[in-house]
SERO-4910 file (N, C-alpha, C, O; in steps of 0.05 Angstrom, whole numbers):
BEGIN
 pado doro    nc1    nc2    nc3   cac1   cac2   cac3    cc1    cc2    cc3    oc1    oc2    oc3
  Met    A  -1744   1705   -501  -1765   1695   -520  -1783   1719   -530  -1792   1719   -553
  Lys    A  -1787   1739   -513  -1804   1760   -522  -1792   1778   -542  -1805   1791   -559
  Lys    A  -1763   1778   -538  -1749   1795   -560  -1747   1778   -586  -1745   1790   -607
  Leu    A  -1748   1753   -584  -1746   1736   -610  -1770   1741   -624  -1770   1745   -649
  Val    A  -1793   1742   -611  -1822   1746   -623  -1823   1771   -636  -1834   1773   -658
  Leu    A  -1812   1793   -624  -1812   1819   -635  -1796   1822   -659  -1803   1838   -677
  Ile    A  -1774   1807   -660  -1755   1809   -683  -1772   1794   -707  -1773   1805   -729
  Leu    A  -1784   1770   -702  -1795   1755   -723  -1820   1773   -733  -1827   1774   -756
  Leu    A  -1833   1787   -713  -1857   1804   -721  -1846   1826   -738  -1858   1830   -759
  Ala    A  -1826   1840   -733  -1815   1861   -752  -1808   1853   -777  -1812   1866   -797
  Phe    A  -1796   1828   -777  -1784   1816   -803  -1808   1810   -821  -1807   1817   -845
  Thr    A  -1829   1797   -810  -1854   1791   -823  -1868   1816   -835  -1876   1816   -858
  Thr    A  -1870   1838   -818  -1882   1860   -827  -1867   1875   -851  -1880   1886   -868
  Ala    A  -1841   1875   -849  -1823   1886   -869  -1826   1873   -895  -1826   1886   -916
  Tyr    A  -1828   1846   -894  -1832   1829   -916  -1860   1832   -930  -1862   1832   -955
  Ser    A  -1879   1835   -914  -1907   1841   -922  -1909   1867   -940  -1922   1869   -961
  Val    A  -1894   1888   -927  -1894   1914   -941  -1879   1914   -965  -1889   1926   -984
  Asn    A  -1857   1900   -968  -1839   1904   -991  -1847   1880  -1014  -1841   1884  -1037
  Ala    A  -1860   1859  -1006  -1868   1838  -1025  -1893   1848  -1039  -1914   1855  -1028
  Gln    A  -1888   1847  -1067  -1912   1855  -1082  -1916   1835  -1104  -1896   1824  -1113
  Ile    A  -1940   1829  -1112  -1947   1810  -1134  -1946   1825  -1158  -1962   1844  -1161
  Glu    A  -1929   1818  -1177  -1928   1828  -1208  -1946   1814  -1225  -1946   1790  -1228
  Thr    A  -1963   1832  -1237  -1980   1819  -1257  -1981   1834  -1282  -1975   1858  -1282
  Pro    A  -1987   1821  -1306  -1982   1833  -1332  -2000   1860  -1335  -2023   1862  -1327
  Gln    A  -1988   1878  -1348  -2008   1905  -1352  -2029   1896  -1375  -2024   1880  -1393
  Pro    A  -2051   1908  -1371  -2069   1903  -1391  -2064   1913  -1420  -2073   1903  -1441
  Ser    A  -2048   1936  -1417  -2039   1948  -1444  -2010   1950  -1441  -2001   1972  -1432
  Pro    A  -1993   1932  -1447  -1965   1933  -1443  -1952   1953  -1461  -1961   1959  -1483
  Ser    A  -1929   1964  -1450  -1914   1986  -1465  -1896   1972  -1485  -1888   1949  -1484
  Ser    A  -1891   1989  -1506  -1877   1979  -1526  -1860   2004  -1538  -1867   2027  -1535
  Lys    A  -1837   1998  -1551  -1820   2019  -1563  -1811   2007  -1592  -1800   1985  -1596
  Leu    A  -1816   2026  -1610  -1807   2020  -1640  -1784   2040  -1646  -1787   2064  -1642
  Glu    A  -1764   2030  -1655  -1740   2043  -1667  -1739   2038  -1695  -1741   2014  -1703
  Gln    A  -1734   2057  -1713  -1729   2056  -1743  -1714   2077  -1754  -1718   2100  -1749
  Arg    A  -1696   2070  -1770  -1681   2093  -1783  -1691   2096  -1811  -1693   2077  -1826
  Val    A  -1698   2120  -1817  -1705   2127  -1846  -1684   2148  -1859  -1682   2171  -1851
  Gly    A  -1669   2138  -1879  -1649   2152  -1888  -1627   2158  -1867  -1612   2140  -1861
  Leu    A  -1624   2184  -1855  -1603   2186  -1834  -1620   2198  -1809  -1609   2212  -1792
  Thr    A  -1644   2192  -1807  -1661   2201  -1787  -1670   2178  -1767  -1684   2160  -1776
  Asp    A  -1663   2179  -1744  -1672   2159  -1725  -1700   2167  -1711  -1704   2188  -1700
  Ile    A  -1719   2147  -1713  -1746   2154  -1704  -1752   2134  -1683  -1748   2110  -1686
  Thr    A  -1762   2143  -1662  -1772   2127  -1637  -1801   2131  -1630  -1809   2154  -1626
  Ile    A  -1817   2110  -1629  -1842   2115  -1618  -1847   2098  -1593  -1840   2074  -1593
  Glu    A  -1858   2106  -1572  -1862   2097  -1547  -1891   2097  -1545  -1903   2118  -1551
  Tyr    A  -1905   2074  -1537  -1935   2072  -1532  -1940   2050  -1515  -1923   2035  -1507
  Ser    A  -1967   2049  -1508  -1977   2027  -1496  -1998   2012  -1516  -2011   2026  -1532
  Arg    A  -2001   1987  -1514  -2017   1975  -1535  -2041   1956  -1522  -2039   1933  -1514
  Pro    A  -2064   1974  -1522  -2088   1959  -1512  -2099   1940  -1536  -2093   1942  -1560
  Gly    A  -2116   1923  -1526  -2127   1902  -1542  -2155   1905  -1551  -2168   1920  -1538
  Val    A  -2167   1894  -1571  -2194   1896  -1578  -2212   1882  -1556  -2231   1894  -1546
  Lys    A  -2204   1855  -1550  -2219   1844  -1529  -2250   1840  -1534  -2266   1839  -1515
  Gly    A  -2256   1838  -1558  -2285   1834  -1563  -2300   1861  -1566  -2323   1861  -1573
  Arg    A  -2287   1883  -1561  -2303   1908  -1560  -2303   1921  -1588  -2287   1916  -1605
  Lys    A  -2322   1937  -1591  -2322   1955  -1614  -2303   1980  -1607  -2306   1995  -1588
  Ile    A  -2285   1981  -1626  -2264   2000  -1621  -2270   2029  -1629  -2275   2047  -1612
  Phe    A  -2269   2032  -1656  -2274   2062  -1665  -2307   2065  -1670  -2321   2049  -1682
  Gly    A  -2314   2086  -1658  -2343   2089  -1655  -2355   2079  -1633  -2380   2082  -1629
  Gly    A  -2338   2066  -1614  -2346   2054  -1593  -2331   2062  -1568  -2337   2081  -1554
  Leu    A  -2310   2046  -1564  -2289   2050  -1542  -2277   2078  -1547  -2274   2095  -1530
  Glu    A  -2269   2082  -1571  -2257   2107  -1576  -2278   2123  -1594  -2282   2116  -1618
  Ala    A  -2290   2145  -1583  -2312   2157  -1600  -2301   2170  -1625  -2278   2178  -1626
  Phe    A  -2318   2171  -1643  -2312   2188  -1668  -2313   2219  -1660  -2328   2228  -1642
  Asp    A  -2296   2233  -1674  -2296   2263  -1671  -2286   2275  -1643  -2293   2297  -1636
  Lys    A  -2271   2257  -1629  -2261   2263  -1604  -2232   2257  -1604  -2223   2237  -1616
  Ile    A  -2217   2275  -1590  -2184   2273  -1594  -2179   2249  -1573  -2191   2247  -1552
  Trp    A  -2161   2232  -1583  -2152   2207  -1571  -2123   2208  -1566  -2108   2219  -1581
  Arg    A  -2114   2195  -1544  -2085   2196  -1537  -2069   2176  -1555  -2045   2173  -1553
  Thr    A  -2086   2163  -1574  -2074   2141  -1591  -2058   2120  -1577  -2035   2113  -1584
  Gly    A  -2070   2111  -1558  -2057   2088  -1543  -2072   2084  -1516  -2096   2089  -1514
  Ala    A  -2055   2075  -1496  -2066   2075  -1470  -2043   2085  -1450  -2020   2088  -1458
  Asn    A  -2053   2089  -1424  -2035   2098  -1403  -2022   2123  -1411  -2036   2142  -1418
  Ala    A  -1996   2126  -1411  -1982   2150  -1415  -1987   2158  -1449  -1995   2141  -1465
  Arg    A  -1983   2184  -1457  -1987   2191  -1481  -1966   2178  -1501  -1942   2176  -1495
  Thr    A  -1974   2171  -1524  -1958   2160  -1541  -1938   2185  -1552  -1945   2208  -1556
  Ser    A  -1914   2177  -1556  -1894   2196  -1562  -1878   2187  -1586  -1872   2163  -1590
  Ile    A  -1869   2208  -1602  -1855   2202  -1628  -1828   2222  -1625  -1830   2245  -1619
  Thr    A  -1806   2209  -1631  -1781   2226  -1631  -1767   2224  -1658  -1764   2203  -1670
  Phe    A  -1758   2247  -1668  -1742   2251  -1693  -1715   2260  -1687  -1712   2280  -1672
  Ser    A  -1695   2247  -1697  -1665   2258  -1689  -1660   2278  -1705  -1641   2293  -1698
  Thr    A  -1675   2283  -1730  -1672   2308  -1747  -1695   2322  -1751  -1715   2314  -1741
  Asp    A  -1696   2344  -1764  -1722   2354  -1772  -1736   2335  -1790  -1723   2319  -1804
  Ala    A  -1764   2338  -1790  -1781   2322  -1809  -1803   2340  -1817  -1810   2360  -1805
  Thr    A  -1816   2330  -1840  -1839   2346  -1851  -1862   2328  -1852  -1861   2304  -1859
  Val    A  -1884   2341  -1842  -1913   2326  -1845  -1929   2343  -1861  -1931   2366  -1854
  Asp    A  -1941   2334  -1882  -1960   2350  -1898  -1950   2378  -1902  -1966   2397  -1899
  Gly    A  -1923   2383  -1908  -1912   2408  -1912  -1907   2423  -1889  -1899   2446  -1893
  Gln    A  -1910   2414  -1865  -1904   2428  -1839  -1881   2415  -1825  -1881   2391  -1822
  Thr    A  -1861   2433  -1815  -1836   2426  -1807  -1838   2416  -1776  -1846   2431  -1758
  Leu    A  -1830   2390  -1771  -1825   2383  -1743  -1797   2386  -1738  -1782   2375  -1755
  Glu    A  -1786   2399  -1719  -1761   2406  -1711  -1753   2380  -1695  -1771   2367  -1683
  Ala    A  -1727   2372  -1695  -1717   2349  -1685  -1725   2351  -1655  -1723   2372  -1642
  Gly    A  -1736   2324  -1643  -1746   2328  -1617  -1767   2307  -1613  -1768   2288  -1628
  Thr    A  -1783   2311  -1593  -1802   2291  -1582  -1832   2305  -1584  -1835   2329  -1578
  Tyr    A  -1850   2289  -1591  -1879   2300  -1593  -1896   2280  -1583  -1889   2257  -1585
  Ala    A  -1919   2286  -1570  -1940   2268  -1567  -1956   2267  -1593  -1958   2287  -1608
  Leu    A  -1968   2243  -1598  -1982   2234  -1622  -2012   2234  -1615  -2021   2215  -1602
  Phe    A  -2027   2253  -1622  -2055   2253  -1615  -2070   2247  -1643  -2061   2257  -1664
  Thr    A  -2093   2231  -1642  -2110   2232  -1664  -2140   2236  -1656  -2147   2234  -1633
  Lys    A  -2158   2242  -1679  -2184   2246  -1676  -2197   2229  -1698  -2198   2237  -1722
  Pro    A  -2206   2203  -1689  -2218   2184  -1708  -2245   2194  -1718  -2261   2206  -1704
  Gly    A  -2248   2189  -1743  -2275   2201  -1755  -2284   2176  -1775  -2269   2158  -1782
  Val    A  -2310   2177  -1781  -2320   2159  -1801  -2308   2159  -1825  -2302   2137  -1835
  Glu    A  -2302   2181  -1838  -2292   2186  -1864  -2262   2191  -1863  -2246   2180  -1878
  Thr    A  -2255   2210  -1845  -2225   2218  -1844  -2219   2220  -1814  -2237   2221  -1798
  Trp    A  -2191   2219  -1807  -2180   2222  -1784  -2160   2247  -1786  -2147   2254  -1805
  Glu    A  -2162   2260  -1761  -2140   2281  -1760  -2119   2272  -1738  -2123   2262  -1717
  Val    A  -2095   2279  -1749  -2070   2273  -1733  -2055   2296  -1724  -2049   2315  -1739
  Tyr    A  -2049   2295  -1697  -2036   2321  -1688  -2007   2313  -1676  -2004   2293  -1662
  Phe    A  -1989   2330  -1682  -1962   2330  -1668  -1962   2350  -1648  -1963   2374  -1655
  Tyr    A  -1960   2342  -1621  -1965   2363  -1598  -1940   2364  -1583  -1929   2343  -1577
  Thr    A  -1930   2388  -1574  -1907   2390  -1567  -1903   2381  -1534  -1881   2376  -1524
  Asp    A  -1927   2380  -1521  -1928   2372  -1492  -1932   2342  -1493  -1954   2332  -1495
  Tyr    A  -1909   2328  -1493  -1914   2296  -1495  -1912   2282  -1469  -1911   2257  -1469
  Lys    A  -1910   2296  -1447  -1909   2284  -1420  -1939   2283  -1408  -1956   2300  -1414
  Gly    A  -1942   2262  -1392  -1966   2261  -1377  -1983   2239  -1389  -1973   2226  -1408
  Gly    A  -2009   2233  -1381  -2027   2215  -1389  -2052   2225  -1405  -2060   2248  -1400
  Gly    A  -2063   2213  -1422  -2090   2220  -1434  -2085   2248  -1449  -2062   2257  -1452
  Val    A  -2106   2259  -1458  -2110   2285  -1472  -2111   2307  -1453  -2125   2305  -1433
  Pro    A  -2096   2327  -1458  -2093   2348  -1441  -2121   2361  -1433  -2136   2365  -1452
  Gln    A  -2128   2367  -1410  -2153   2380  -1402  -2157   2406  -1416  -2179   2413  -1426
  Asp    A  -2132   2422  -1416  -2136   2447  -1432  -2120   2444  -1454  -2096   2448  -1454
  Trp    A  -2133   2437  -1476  -2119   2432  -1503  -2110   2459  -1512  -2127   2477  -1511
  Asp    A  -2086   2463  -1522  -2074   2487  -1531  -2065   2485  -1560  -2044   2474  -1567
  Asp    A  -2081   2498  -1577  -2075   2494  -1605  -2047   2504  -1615  -2036   2496  -1635
  Ser    A  -2036   2523  -1598  -2007   2532  -1602  -1988   2511  -1600  -1966   2514  -1612
  Lys    A  -1994   2491  -1586  -1973   2468  -1583  -1977   2447  -1606  -1963   2427  -1607
  Val    A  -1996   2451  -1623  -1998   2434  -1647  -1976   2442  -1667  -1981   2463  -1679
  Val    A  -1955   2430  -1673  -1936   2439  -1693  -1939   2430  -1718  -1928   2441  -1738
  Ala    A  -1957   2407  -1719  -1967   2396  -1745  -1991   2381  -1746  -1996   2367  -1726
  Lys    A  -2006   2382  -1765  -2034   2373  -1764  -2039   2363  -1793  -2035   2378  -1812
  Thr    A  -2050   2337  -1796  -2057   2328  -1822  -2082   2312  -1823  -2089   2301  -1802
  Thr    A  -2095   2308  -1843  -2117   2296  -1844  -2114   2269  -1863  -2104   2270  -1885
  Ile    A  -2123   2245  -1851  -2120   2221  -1867  -2143   2207  -1870  -2161   2210  -1855
  Thr    A  -2145   2192  -1890  -2169   2176  -1900  -2162   2149  -1887  -2141   2138  -1895
  Pro    A  -2177   2137  -1869  -2170   2109  -1860  -2175   2089  -1881  -2188   2095  -1901
  Met    A  -2165   2064  -1878  -2171   2042  -1895  -2182   2020  -1877  -2176   2018  -1853
  Glu    A  -2198   2005  -1888  -2208   1984  -1872  -2196   1955  -1880  -2194   1948  -1903
  Leu    A  -2188   1941  -1858  -2176   1913  -1863  -2202   1892  -1865  -2224   1895  -1854
  Pro    A  -2193   1869  -1881  -2214   1851  -1882  -2214   1831  -1857  -2229   1811  -1856
  Phe    A  -2198   1838  -1838  -2195   1821  -1815  -2188   1840  -1791  -2183   1863  -1795
  Ser    A  -2187   1830  -1765  -2183   1847  -1741  -2154   1841  -1731  -2144   1819  -1730
  Val    A  -2143   1863  -1725  -2113   1864  -1708  -2121   1867  -1682  -2132   1888  -1674
  Glu    A  -2115   1846  -1666  -2123   1848  -1637  -2110   1871  -1624  -2124   1887  -1612
  Thr    A  -2083   1875  -1625  -2068   1894  -1609  -2061   1918  -1625  -2052   1916  -1648
  Leu    A  -2064   1941  -1612  -2055   1966  -1628  -2028   1964  -1634  -2011   1955  -1618
  Thr    A  -2022   1973  -1658  -1993   1969  -1671  -1986   1995  -1686  -2001   2005  -1703
  Phe    A  -1962   2004  -1681  -1951   2024  -1695  -1928   2011  -1714  -1913   1993  -1705
  Asp    A  -1926   2019  -1737  -1903   2012  -1755  -1896   2035  -1772  -1912   2053  -1778
  Ile    A  -1868   2032  -1782  -1861   2051  -1801  -1857   2038  -1827  -1838   2022  -1829
  His    A  -1872   2044  -1846  -1871   2028  -1871  -1864   2046  -1898  -1861   2070  -1896
  Asn    A  -1862   2032  -1920  -1856   2045  -1946  -1829   2063  -1945  -1826   2085  -1956
  Ile    A  -1811   2051  -1931  -1786   2065  -1925  -1768   2071  -1949  -1756   2052  -1960
  Lys    A  -1765   2096  -1956  -1747   2104  -1976  -1724   2123  -1964  -1723   2129  -1940
  Lys    A  -1706   2133  -1984  -1682   2148  -1972  -1690   2172  -1957  -1677   2181  -1938
  Ser    A  -1714   2183  -1966  -1721   2210  -1952  -1751   2210  -1943  -1763   2231  -1938
  Ser    A  -1762   2189  -1943  -1791   2188  -1933  -1801   2161  -1925  -1788   2141  -1931
  Ala    A  -1821   2160  -1911  -1836   2138  -1902  -1861   2141  -1893  -1868   2164  -1892
  Thr    A  -1877   2121  -1886  -1905   2127  -1873  -1907   2118  -1845  -1896   2097  -1839
  Leu    A  -1918   2132  -1828  -1925   2123  -1800  -1951   2110  -1799  -1972   2123  -1802
  Asn    A  -1952   2084  -1795  -1977   2066  -1796  -1986   2062  -1767  -1969   2057  -1749
  Leu    A  -2013   2065  -1763  -2029   2058  -1740  -2049   2036  -1749  -2065   2040  -1768
  Ile    A  -2048   2012  -1735  -2063   1992  -1741  -2077   1980  -1714  -2064   1974  -1694
  Trp    A  -2103   1979  -1717  -2118   1969  -1694  -2145   1961  -1705  -2159   1975  -1721
  Asp    A  -2153   1935  -1694  -2178   1925  -1703  -2178   1924  -1733  -2159   1915  -1745
  Lys    A  -2199   1934  -1745  -2200   1933  -1775  -2191   1961  -1790  -2195   1965  -1814
  Thr    A  -2180   1977  -1774  -2171   2003  -1784  -2140   2005  -1788  -2123   1995  -1774
  Val    A  -2136   2020  -1810  -2106   2028  -1814  -2106   2056  -1824  -2121   2064  -1842
  Ile    A  -2089   2071  -1812  -2082   2100  -1824  -2052   2099  -1829  -2036   2085  -1815
  Glu    A  -2046   2114  -1850  -2017   2116  -1858  -2014   2148  -1860  -2028   2164  -1873
  Val    A  -1993   2155  -1843  -1987   2185  -1843  -1958   2188  -1860  -1937   2179  -1850
  Pro    A  -1959   2199  -1883  -1932   2202  -1896  -1917   2224  -1884  -1929   2243  -1873
  Phe    A  -1888   2223  -1884  -1873   2243  -1873  -1846   2241  -1889  -1840   2220  -1900
  Glu    A  -1832   2263  -1888  -1806   2263  -1903  -1783   2273  -1881  -1788   2287  -1862
  Val    A  -1760   2264  -1888  -1733   2271  -1872  -1716   2283  -1892  -1719   2278  -1916
  Pro    A  -1697   2302  -1882  -1680   2317  -1899  -1652   2300  -1904  -1631   2311  -1900
  Thr    A  -1654   2275  -1914  -1631   2259  -1917  -1613   2271  -1938  -1589   2269  -1935
  Asp    A  -1621   2285  -1960  -1603   2297  -1979  -1590   2324  -1967  -1567   2332  -1974
  Lys    A  -1604   2334  -1951  -1591   2361  -1939  -1569   2351  -1918  -1547   2363  -1917
  Val    A  -1574   2329  -1903  -1555   2320  -1886  -1530   2310  -1896  -1509   2314  -1886
  Val    A  -1535   2293  -1919  -1513   2280  -1935  -1497   2302  -1949  -1472   2301  -1949
  Thr    A  -1510   2322  -1960  -1496   2343  -1975  -1478   2359  -1954  -1454   2364  -1959
  Ala    A  -1490   2365  -1933  -1475   2380  -1912  -1449   2365  -1903  -1428   2377  -1899
  Gly    A  -1454   2336  -1901  -1431   2323  -1893  -1410   2321  -1914  -1387   2320  -1906
  Ile    A  -1416   2320  -1940  -1397   2319  -1961  -1383   2347  -1964  -1359   2349  -1969
  Asp    A  -1399   2368  -1961  -1386   2391  -1962  -1364   2397  -1941  -1342   2409  -1946
  Lys    A  -1371   2388  -1917  -1353   2391  -1893  -1327   2374  -1900  -1304   2383  -1896
  Ile    A  -1331   2350  -1911  -1307   2332  -1913  -1290   2342  -1936  -1265   2342  -1934
  Met    A  -1304   2352  -1959  -1289   2360  -1979  -1274   2389  -1974  -1254   2395  -1986
  Ser    A  -1283   2402  -1959  -1273   2428  -1951  -1250   2425  -1931  -1238   2446  -1925
  Gly    A  -1244   2401  -1921  -1223   2396  -1908  -1230   2399  -1875  -1252   2405  -1867
  Pro    A  -1209   2394  -1857  -1214   2395  -1829  -1221   2425  -1818  -1210   2444  -1828
  Gly    A  -1238   2426  -1801  -1247   2451  -1791  -1227   2460  -1766  -1209   2444  -1758
  Ala    A  -1232   2484  -1754  -1216   2492  -1732  -1216   2471  -1710  -1196   2464  -1699
  Arg    A  -1241   2461  -1704  -1243   2440  -1681  -1227   2417  -1685  -1217   2404  -1666
  Asp    A  -1225   2410  -1713  -1208   2383  -1716  -1179   2392  -1710  -1164   2379  -1695
  Tyr    A  -1171   2413  -1723  -1140   2421  -1718  -1135   2425  -1689  -1113   2418  -1680
  Tyr    A  -1152   2434  -1674  -1146   2442  -1644  -1147   2418  -1631  -1130   2413  -1613
  Ala    A  -1164   2400  -1637  -1166   2374  -1622  -1141   2357  -1629  -1129   2344  -1611
  Ala    A  -1133   2357  -1653  -1109   2341  -1662  -1083   2354  -1649  -1065   2339  -1643
  Ala    A  -1082   2381  -1644  -1059   2391  -1634  -1057   2386  -1607  -1035   2381  -1598
  Val    A  -1078   2386  -1590  -1081   2384  -1560  -1074   2351  -1555  -1062   2344  -1535
  Tyr    A  -1082   2334  -1573  -1078   2307  -1569  -1046   2302  -1573  -1034   2287  -1557
  Tyr    A  -1034   2314  -1593  -1004   2310  -1596   -989   2322  -1574   -967   2313  -1568
  Leu    A   -998   2343  -1561   -985   2354  -1540   -987   2334  -1515   -967   2328  -1503
  Glu    A  -1012   2325  -1507  -1016   2309  -1485  -1002   2281  -1490   -993   2269  -1471
  Ala    A  -1000   2271  -1513   -990   2246  -1521   -960   2245  -1525   -948   2224  -1530
  Gly    A   -949   2269  -1522   -917   2273  -1526   -910   2264  -1554   -891   2249  -1558
  Lys    A   -927   2273  -1573   -920   2263  -1602   -907   2290  -1614   -900   2309  -1599
  Asp    A   -903   2289  -1640   -891   2311  -1656   -899   2339  -1647   -922   2347  -1653
  Ile    A   -885   2353  -1633   -895   2379  -1623   -892   2402  -1646   -903   2424  -1643
  Thr    A   -878   2396  -1666   -875   2416  -1688   -901   2414  -1703   -911   2434  -1713
  Lys    A   -911   2388  -1706   -937   2384  -1721   -961   2397  -1704   -979   2410  -1714
  Ala    A   -958   2391  -1677   -979   2402  -1660   -980   2431  -1662  -1002   2442  -1661
  Lys    A   -957   2446  -1664   -957   2472  -1664   -968   2484  -1691   -982   2504  -1692
  Glu    A   -960   2470  -1710   -971   2478  -1740  -1004   2477  -1738  -1018   2496  -1744
  Trp    A  -1012   2453  -1729  -1043   2450  -1728  -1055   2471  -1709  -1076   2483  -1716
  Met    A  -1040   2477  -1686  -1054   2496  -1667  -1054   2524  -1680  -1073   2539  -1675
  Asp    A  -1034   2530  -1695  -1034   2556  -1711  -1056   2557  -1730  -1069   2577  -1730
  Thr    A  -1062   2537  -1746  -1084   2537  -1764  -1111   2535  -1751  -1130   2545  -1762
  Ala    A  -1112   2523  -1727  -1138   2524  -1714  -1145   2550  -1706  -1167   2559  -1708
  Met    A  -1123   2565  -1694  -1128   2594  -1685  -1132   2614  -1704  -1142   2635  -1698
  Ser    A  -1123   2608  -1730  -1127   2625  -1752  -1159   2625  -1762  -1169   2643  -1775
  Lys    A  -1171   2602  -1755  -1199   2597  -1763  -1216   2605  -1745  -1240   2605  -1751
  Ile    A  -1208   2613  -1719  -1224   2619  -1695  -1225   2651  -1694  -1204   2665  -1692
  Glu    A  -1246   2661  -1695  -1247   2694  -1693  -1238   2705  -1667  -1222   2723  -1666
  Lys    A  -1249   2693  -1646  -1241   2702  -1617  -1235   2676  -1601  -1254   2664  -1591
  Pro    A  -1209   2666  -1599  -1202   2644  -1584  -1208   2650  -1555  -1204   2671  -1543
  Gly    A  -1218   2627  -1544  -1222   2627  -1515  -1196   2626  -1499  -1175   2618  -1509
  Phe    A  -1198   2633  -1474  -1175   2633  -1456  -1166   2605  -1453  -1142   2600  -1452
  Trp    A  -1185   2585  -1452  -1175   2557  -1450  -1162   2547  -1475  -1145   2529  -1474
  Gln    A  -1168   2558  -1498  -1154   2552  -1523  -1126   2563  -1524  -1107   2550  -1532
  Leu    A  -1125   2590  -1515  -1100   2603  -1513  -1083   2589  -1495  -1059   2589  -1499
  Arg    A  -1093   2577  -1472  -1077   2563  -1453  -1061   2538  -1466  -1038   2533  -1460
  Gln    A  -1075   2523  -1482  -1064   2503  -1494  -1044   2510  -1515  -1025   2496  -1519
  Gln    A  -1049   2533  -1528  -1028   2540  -1548  -1005   2550  -1536   -983   2547  -1547
  Ser    A  -1006   2563  -1514   -982   2571  -1497   -965   2549  -1489   -941   2550  -1490
  Leu    A   -980   2527  -1481   -963   2501  -1474   -950   2489  -1498   -927   2480  -1496
  Ile    A   -963   2489  -1520   -951   2478  -1543   -928   2494  -1551   -908   2482  -1558
  Tyr    A   -928   2519  -1551   -906   2538  -1558   -882   2533  -1540   -860   2530  -1550
  Ala    A   -887   2532  -1515   -868   2527  -1493   -853   2501  -1496   -829   2499  -1494
  Lys    A   -869   2481  -1503   -856   2452  -1508   -842   2454  -1533   -821   2440  -1535
  Ala    A   -849   2470  -1554   -834   2471  -1579   -809   2489  -1580   -794   2493  -1599
  Gly    A   -806   2501  -1554   -780   2521  -1548   -784   2549  -1557   -765   2563  -1562
  Asp    A   -808   2556  -1560   -812   2585  -1566   -825   2598  -1538   -849   2603  -1538
  Lys    A   -809   2602  -1518   -819   2612  -1495   -830   2641  -1498   -848   2650  -1485
  Lys    A   -817   2655  -1515   -824   2684  -1515   -852   2686  -1525   -867   2703  -1515
  Ala    A   -860   2670  -1545   -888   2669  -1555   -907   2659  -1536   -930   2667  -1533
  Ala    A   -895   2640  -1522   -911   2623  -1500   -921   2643  -1481   -944   2644  -1475
  Ile    A   -903   2660  -1473   -908   2681  -1449   -927   2700  -1459   -944   2706  -1443
  Glu    A   -929   2711  -1484   -946   2727  -1493   -975   2716  -1493   -995   2728  -1484
  Ile    A   -975   2691  -1505  -1003   2676  -1506  -1014   2672  -1480  -1038   2676  -1475
  Ala    A   -996   2665  -1461  -1005   2658  -1434  -1015   2682  -1419  -1032   2680  -1401
  Lys    A  -1002   2707  -1428  -1013   2731  -1413  -1041   2737  -1424  -1058   2744  -1409
  Glu    A  -1047   2734  -1449  -1072   2737  -1460  -1093   2717  -1450  -1116   2723  -1447
  Ser    A  -1084   2691  -1446  -1101   2674  -1432  -1109   2678  -1404  -1130   2671  -1394
  Leu    A  -1091   2692  -1391  -1092   2699  -1365  -1113   2723  -1363  -1132   2723  -1347
  Ala    A  -1109   2743  -1380  -1128   2765  -1379  -1156   2756  -1384  -1175   2765  -1371
  Gly    A  -1161   2737  -1403  -1186   2725  -1411  -1198   2710  -1384  -1222   2714  -1378
  Ala    A  -1181   2695  -1371  -1191   2677  -1347  -1198   2696  -1327  -1218   2689  -1312
  Glu    A  -1183   2722  -1321  -1189   2737  -1301  -1216   2752  -1306  -1232   2756  -1287
  Lys    A  -1221   2761  -1333  -1246   2772  -1339  -1269   2751  -1335  -1291   2759  -1327
  Ala    A  -1265   2726  -1342  -1286   2708  -1341  -1289   2699  -1313  -1309   2685  -1308
  Gly    A  -1270   2706  -1294  -1274   2696  -1267  -1267   2668  -1262  -1277   2656  -1242
  Asn    A  -1251   2656  -1279  -1242   2630  -1277  -1215   2625  -1263  -1194   2626  -1276
  Ser    A  -1217   2621  -1236  -1197   2622  -1220  -1176   2597  -1228  -1151   2600  -1226
  Ala    A  -1187   2574  -1236  -1170   2552  -1244  -1150   2558  -1266  -1127   2552  -1263
  Tyr    A  -1160   2571  -1288  -1144   2580  -1310  -1125   2604  -1301  -1103   2605  -1311
  Val    A  -1135   2623  -1283  -1117   2643  -1274  -1091   2632  -1261  -1069   2640  -1265
  Asn    A  -1098   2609  -1244  -1074   2600  -1228  -1057   2583  -1246  -1033   2582  -1242
  Met    A  -1068   2570  -1265  -1050   2553  -1283  -1031   2573  -1300  -1007   2568  -1302
  Asn    A  -1043   2595  -1311  -1028   2613  -1326  -1006   2625  -1309   -983   2628  -1317
  Lys    A  -1014   2633  -1285   -993   2645  -1267   -969   2629  -1263   -946   2636  -1264
  Ala    A   -978   2603  -1257   -955   2582  -1250   -937   2577  -1275   -913   2573  -1273
  Ser    A   -949   2578  -1300   -934   2575  -1324   -916   2598  -1328   -892   2595  -1333
  Leu    A   -927   2622  -1324   -912   2648  -1326   -889   2648  -1308   -866   2655  -1316
  Lys    A   -894   2640  -1284   -873   2638  -1263   -850   2620  -1273   -826   2627  -1273
  Glu    A   -859   2595  -1283   -839   2575  -1290   -824   2587  -1313   -800   2582  -1314
  Trp    A   -835   2601  -1331   -820   2609  -1354   -807   2637  -1352   -798   2649  -1371
  Gly    A   -805   2648  -1324   -791   2670  -1317   -803   2697  -1324   -790   2717  -1326
  Ala    A   -830   2696  -1326   -842   2721  -1335   -857   2734  -1313   -869   2755  -1318
  Met    A   -856   2721  -1285   -868   2733  -1261   -850   2731  -1238   -857   2740  -1216
***
């Protein structure tokens, strides 16, 4: 009986420790994803509500940097470079800080996006872009802080912040034409070394036309200034399978030397095994 009581007590204690009541967050988290041109943009933020309070000039003081949300810092991620007010934002993630004002707002893109609130030691060197925006007043109140990407065009859009009766719009640009042109140039110039190499290795491993694989590998190698020992290894296997063991041996020796110099024992052993199989060791 005593043992049973102890077991029940242990179970009850464990349940009490692990059981937790889940309640809604006062400022629930949100995630906005939008493509502009060929750039993917993601905004992650928490959404506080007005709840009958005076927001700007009240809850959020004028002329004081704000984390532009609640809880963790609001972050914005660009999959390509972007431009804000003539300033380049390299592809990556940034914290979005603002300084509300009566007449104008300042908007900051800050490299340190982790953590909560405004950094205690604000570092201007981490501000990669800054712009000044004139806020607009709404004739009605929006209860919950909202971010939106609006006015979407091929190479530009606006980042909108809406809360209570205030709206700010931050124009930005993305390099759609540059990305498209680069893609066109690549396609029109034909396959590159990586394409030829990948096709040749696939044909080797899939047991397909080895003559074509050899041709593609030769083309790939002609486009590579200094082939790696791992690439030479594949070339030697293709040559051997194509019946040119003499050339395969010479290429394998070159791959072996490179692997030994790099300290890659796996490729050293594979090359030695092949050279032995081909009668060169």
